[in-house]
N, C-alpha and C positions, 0 to 999 in steps of 0.2 A: 590559462583559464581558471586561475585560482578563484576569481570572483564568482564564476558559475558554480564551482564546488561549494564555496561558502554559502551561497544562496540556497543551495540544496540542503546543506546542513542546518541553516537557520529555519527554513520552512518545515522540515520534518521534526526538528526539535520542538517547534511551536505546536505542531499537531500532536506529538507524543505527550507533551505536558498535559494535554486535555484528555485525550482518548482513553488512557488507562484509568482515569478517575471517574469516567461516566458510569460504569457499572456500580462502583462503590458508592457514588453519590446517589444513584437511583435507589440503592438498597436503603440508605439512610433516610431517604424521602418516603420510603414505604411503597415504591412502585413494584408491581408484580413483574415477573420475567417477561410477560407478553408486552407490557408497555415499554420496558427496556428495549425489547426487540423492535418496536415501532420507532423509537428514538434513533436507534442505529440505522434502521431502514431509511428514515428521512434523510439522514446524513449521506448515506450511500447513493440514494436515488438522485439527490441534488448534485453530488459530485460527478456521477455518471453523465448526467445531462451537460454539465459544465465542461467536463473533459472533452466530450465530443464536439460541442458547439465551438469552443475556442481553439481546439486543435484544428478543426476544419477552417475556421477563419484565418488562423495563422498561415496555413498552406495557401489558401486562395488569395490572401492579400500579400503574401511574401514577407510578412513581418513576424518578428519573434519578440524583441525586447519590449515593445509596447504592451504586450499581454503579460509578460513577466512582471513589469512594473505595476500594471493595473491590479494584478492578482495580489501582490504583496500589500499594496495600498488598501485594498478593500478588506483583506484578511485582518488587518490591524483592528478596526472597530468590531468586526464580526466576532473575532475570538475574545475581545475584551468584554463583549456583552454577556459572556458566559458567567460572569460574576453575578448576574441577575437571575440565574436559573434557580428556581425554588419549588417547582412542581412539574407535573407531566407536560402541560401545554407549553410552558416556557422552555423546558428542555427540548421538546420537539421542534419548536419554531427556531430557536437560536442555533441548535446543532444543524438544522437543515440549511440555514443561512450560511453557516461556517463552511459546510460542505460545498455549496455552490461557489463561494468566493475562492476556496482552495483550488478548484478545478481550472481557474482562468489561466494561470501561468505555468502549471506543472509541466505539461508536455511541450508547449512552445520552448521551454528552457531545455528539455531533452533534445528537441529538434535543432535548437541553436547549437548544441555541442556536436550533433551529427553532421553539421556543415563545415566542421573544422578538420584539418589533416589528422590522420591516425585516429579517427573517431571511435573505432571499436575499443581501443584501450581506454578512451575517455568515458565510454558508456559504463565500463566496469567501475571506474572511479566515481562516476555520477551515482550509480546504484550503491556503491560503498559508502559515500557520504550521506546518502539517504538513510542507510541503516545506522550509521554513526549518530545521525540526528535523532533517530528513534531511541538509540541507547542512552544518549544524554538526557532526553526528555523523560524516558521511563525512570531512570535512576533519580533524576531530580524530583520528579513527582512523588516518588516513594519517600524522599527525605524531607520535602517541604511540610511545614506544620499544618497548613490549611489548603482547602480547595481554591480559594480566591487567590492565594499567592501563586499557585500553579497557573491559574487562568490569566493572571496579570503578566507573568513572565512569558506565557504563550503569546500573548498579543504583542509584547515588546520585541519578541523574535521577528515578527512580521514587520514591525516598524523599522527595525534595524536592517532587515532585508530590503525594504523599499529604498531606504537611503543609499544602501550599497548598490542597488540595481541601477541607480542613476549613472554610475560609471561604466556600465556594461556597454561595450560598443556593438553596433548592429553588424550583422554579417549578410553577405549576399545570399539570397535564397531564390531557387528556381521556382517561379510562381506557377500554380496550376489553377487557372481561373475557373475552368469547367471540368469537373470530374464527378463521377458517381460514387457516393458514399456506400451505396449498396454493392457496387462492384468491389470496393475495398473490403467490405465485410465478407463477401463471397470468396474472394481470393485468399483470405486469411482465416476462414471460418474454423478450420481444424484447430489452429492455435487458440482461438478464442474459446472454443468448446472445451478443450482440455483444461484451460485456465478456469473457466466457469465452474466446472465440476470440482476441481481441487479447491478453488478458493471459496466456493460455497461451503464446503466442509470446514475450511479454515475459519471462516466467519462464524459458523456455528460455534466453534470453539472459543474464538476471541471474545464473543459477546458475553460469555459467562466464565471465561478462564480465571479472572481475578477471584471470582467467588469460589471456583473449584479449588484454587490454591489455598484460599482461606479455609475451606472445608477440610483440606489435607493438613492443616496446621500452620500455614504460612502467615507471618505478620505482614503488615503493609510494606515494610521495608524489604522483606523477602520477595514479595510480589514484584516490586520495582526492580530488584536485583535480577530475578529470573528473566524478566522481560529484557532488561538491559544486557544480560549475558548473551542472549540469542543475537541481538542486534549488533553488539560489539564484535562478536565473532564473525558476523556477516561482513562487517567492514574489513576485518583482517583478511578474510578469504577473498573478497573482491579485490582488495589492494594487491594481493599476491597474484591473482589471475590477470590483473592489468599489466603485469610485467612479462607475461608470456608473449613472445614475439610472433609466433605463428598463429594464424587464424584457427579458432576452435570450432568444432562441429556443433552448430546450434541445436540440431536435432538430438544429438547425444546429451547435451546439457539439459534440454527440456525433459528427456526421458529419465535422466538421473534425478532431477529435481522432483518429478512425480513419484518415483519409486521411494525415495527417502522421505517424502511427505507422508506416504502411506505407512512407513515404518514408525515415523514420529507419532502419528495419531493413535496407532495401536499401542505404542508404549505409554502414551498418556492414559489410555483407558485402563491399563494394568497397574498404575501407580497407587500406592497405599499411603504415601507420605510425600510432602512437598520436596523432600530431599531426593526422591526418586526421579524428579523432573530434571535435576542438575545434569546427569550424563546424557539426557535426551536433547538438551538445547544445542550442543554442537552439531548433532545430526540435522536438526531443524535449520540451523544456520547454513549448512552446506546445501540443504534442499532448496531453501529460498534463493540462495545466491545463484545456483545453477539454473533453476527454473525461471526466475525473473530476468536475469541477464540473457540467458539463452533465448527467451521469447523476444526480448527487445532487439537483440542482434538479428534474429530471424526476420523480424518485421522491417528493420532499417535496411537490411541487405536486399530485400525483395520488393520494396515499395518506394516509388518516387514521392508519394504522399506521406512523408515521414511523420509529421505532427499528427495527421489524421489517423494513420494506422496504429501508431503507438498510443494515441489518446483513446482509441477504441479498446485497446488492451486495458487502459486505465478505467474505461467505462465498464468493461467486463468485470474487472475487480470490484467496481462499485456496485454493479448489478448483483454480484455475489454478496456484496455488503447489504443488499436489500433482501435477498432470498435467505441468506444464511442466518441473520439474526432472528427472522421470523421462525425459521425452522428450528434453530437452536433454542429459542424461547419456548416453543411449543413442546419440543422433545424433553427439555429440562422440567417443564411443568408436569408432564405426564409420566416420565420415566426416571427423572433424576439427572444430575450433572454428568455422571459417568457414561450414560447412554449417548450424550452429545459427542463424546470422544469417539465412540464406536460409529456414530453416524458419519463423522468426518473421515474415519478410516474407510468406510464403505464407498463414499463418493470419490476419495482419492484413489482407491484401488481401481474403481471403474475407469477413471481417467488414465491411469497407468496402463491398464490392459488395452484400452483403445489406442494409445500412442504406440505401444509395443507391437500392435498388430498392423501398423502402417508400414508398407515397404517403400513407398515413394515419398518425396518431400512433402512437408506439411502444407506448403503452398507453392505456387509457381512464381518464379522471379518476375518482377515487373519491369517492362522494357519501355 
């Protein structure tokens, strides 16, 4: 299934080429933090809707590859339009469009892998190549001379992905014509809640993190490197976990990820130089690897509606991408960038304590 891993790599490289530059571009255009928050909110809200809509369609129709191909095809022009972004309205409109197109094929591709033998090891590699894509995109965006060069390469990644997806064979899927999305949400509500709290805090940080690093003395190249270091380490960690033969406790993975996320955001708040961020990135890499894959495995093991349940996790991440930027923008305007790191610490700590206090499984297995 090298094709599926390559598609994941291309998709996330394309996303990363763009996302890291949006805060820097907004600053050059003179946008206040609040308007930057609205731009990131638009992207998050559109992707949240798209993840859920097309994840459910994939389960109800019993199809995977058609959504994967459609997503790559539409992302090509959507991300190419970013070269036209020149003010607040254009940033908001084009990034919202890009977010919606991105959500079409993401979780149908994950559900595609879950229908194959030994899928749990494949999920680790799926997530690993996701992180590797972010690492390549972050590093490349930091080295490229112009914003438009990064946006062009971003769109070309999706074009290459579409052409490659044409060779992806369909797999048999157990169709679920009639099922309640509310029941899927209720069954997995604790997983989504923990993720919402932690990732809202994370999105507070990522909305302004490039600016925070610059404030600590980092150059644009260092910003890209620090982002890439985190994601590159995630790929290594997930690749190593994929070689573990015995099934891992998904609840333990989730709790580990939440605890290490709390440590990470506290350490960010204490940094007085961008070099202080270097030793924190490996901790963040382990945190995300265990939290993200632990949550995916938890949902895939306990739900027949695999695309729907995992796409709702993606929607949760995107909803956090709506709340977090608004909160991060407001906090940074009122109290400064360091206060954003402390806000993320508080939210992640709350999620950690809630998860630690649970004695029974996060959800009940679906039968």
